[in-house]
N, C-alpha and C positions, 0 to 999 in steps of 0.2 A: 466782237468784230470776229466777225467769222477768218477761218486761215487762211482761205485764198489773200483777202484783202489785207492780215496781216504781214504775207508772206511776197506780195506780186504792188499794195500800194494803193489798188486800187481794186473794186467791187469785182465778182462775179459775171461775163453777159453770160446770163440766161435766159429764157421766154419772157420771164417777167420784169428783169430787169433790163433788156439793151434794149429798151423803145423809151419814145417821150411820147408826152401828151399827146394825143390825138393823133400814133402812129399804128395803134391797134389791129386795124380795120391789115392790114398788108400784111401781117402775120395769121390772121384767120383766129375768130374772136372761141373759136371751138380748142385750139391749139392751146390759148393762151390758160380758159375756163380749167381745162386738165389741167396745165401744171399748177393752177393755183391751188386746185381741190387737195393735188397733192399734197402741196406746202401744209396746207389744213392740220390734213390724214397726220403729214409728220408728225405736225406738233401736237395733234391730237394724244399718239402714241408717246411721243418726247413727256408728256404731261403725266399719261398714265406711269409710264416705267419709272417716274420716277415719284410721286405720291407710293407706288409699291415701294420703291427704296426706302422712302421716307416710315414708312409704317415701322419696316424692319428695326430700323434703325431706333427709334420711340423705345419700341419693345430692350430693347436692352439699357436705355435711357434712366438713370434713376438721380433721383434730386439727393442729392447730401445734405443732413440733414443730425445737427446736432446737439446734446442736451447742456444746460449751465452743469457742469460739474464733471463731464466727462475729460478726457484726455486724449489731446490730438498730439500731430507732429506737426515740425514747421518746416516745407516746403523749402532748402534752401539751391542755390545754384555754383556751383564750382563754374572757375573759367580758367581754361587752359594758358599759363601767360606767353604764350607760344602768338606772334599776328600773322594767321596766313590771307593773303589774299585780300591785305586790308583790315579784314575783318579776326575779333579772338575767337577761338574754335566753342563750346562749350561739347562739354562731357554729361555724362545724363544727372539729373539731380540726387539726393541726397536728402536727406530731413534729419532733426537735429528735436531734440525735447525728448518725454512726452513732458504739455503745458499743458494747465487746466484752462478751458475753457470761463470766463468768470462772466459775460452778456452778451446776449446777439444783437447784431446791427443789424437794422432792414429787415430783408430779406436770406441777403445771399455773402454775409460778413457774420463775424462771433471776432471778440474781445481776447485776446489771452491775458493769463498771465504769464510775464515774461520773468527770468531772472533780471538779478542788478547786471548785470554785463552787458545786458540789451538794452539798457533802456535807453538808449537812443536811437528803437524802433520805433516808429509806430504801432501803437496797441493792438489796431483794428485791421483784421484781413482777410480780404475773398475764402471765400469757401475753397473755391480752386487747390490755393496750396498748403489744405489741413489733411491729413491723411488716419483714421481712425487711429487709435492707439493698439497697431498688432504686433507681437513681441517679434522683431527679424536684426538682427544683430548685426548683418550685412550691410543694411541701410542704414543704421541709424549711427546719426554723430552728439558729439558733449559741443553745446556749444564755447565753452572754454579755449578746447583746443583747437580752434580755425580763427583765423582775422574776421566778419564779419564786415561787411560794409551797411548803408544806410538802403539797397535793395534789395537786400538779405543773399546776393553772389559773393562769392571769394576764388582767390584767384589759389589753382594748385598747384604743385610744382615736381615733375617729376622725381624717379627715384631710381629707375634702373630703366638702360636699351637692352633691353630681351632678343631681337631679332634688324633683321639686314635686309637691303632690300636696294639694287638698279632697277631706275625705269629710264629705257632707251629708249628717245624720240628723232628723230629725221639728224638733225643735224648735235645733237649733246647725248651726254648720260647723267641725270639727276638718283643722287643716292637717295634710301629713305631709310630709315632706325625704324622700330616702330618700340614706343616712348610707354611705361609703367608709370602711369600716375598714382601720386597719395592718395589716401582710400579708394581707389578703384581695382578691381580682380582683373588680372591676365586678359581675359576677354573683355575689358573696356579699355585695350591700352590702342593705341591708335599709332598711326602710319603716320612721320612728319619730315620735314628735308633735315636733312643732317645737317647742313652748315648751319644751319640757323639756328634747333642745339645745341650745336658745338661751343656755339657762339653766346647761347646766355646760357650754357649748365655744362661747360668743362669742364666737374666734376665729375663729369659719368662718362669719362669717356680713358679716364686714368687708368683704368685697368683693361680696356679692354681695347687698344693701341697696339 
């Protein structure tokens, strides 16, 4: 759908589209043919631009391939325990492990050797959930330290309030607090509505009020 049609609920009237069948003679065949030629030229140039951008992206793409016995990290997704606008906010993913690759399943999946505490999770994972084992202490979590669910996600908990601000609207003011989350750095702290955080995590405000 074109932007005009999405905004106004009807198609834009152009020399190509404002006439019915058999009415082209009123506008003049030269005008109509010129407009149609321009449309075809625009389409060709858009296709060339798309192909060029695709070639740039393809140079950076590379298929991740692991071999049996390699060590990889498994991605888990932290979920904030705060409902914001009816949706659960997400933080940056973290990785647990490393775990050994037991087998390759198809072209883009691998079977991992998971510890007993993760026995409830299916052993086969898509390659997008794996990362090559490169030591980075700030990005690695031990599995027993976090309660994972079957979808490899866990609920994060805030540890401290590091800043405050007030957002002024037309008819009211909303107070926000900057929350530092467990297993995350100060750079990943998020702004949350103070009333929501205060109700669910009152202990964060015991020494700040």
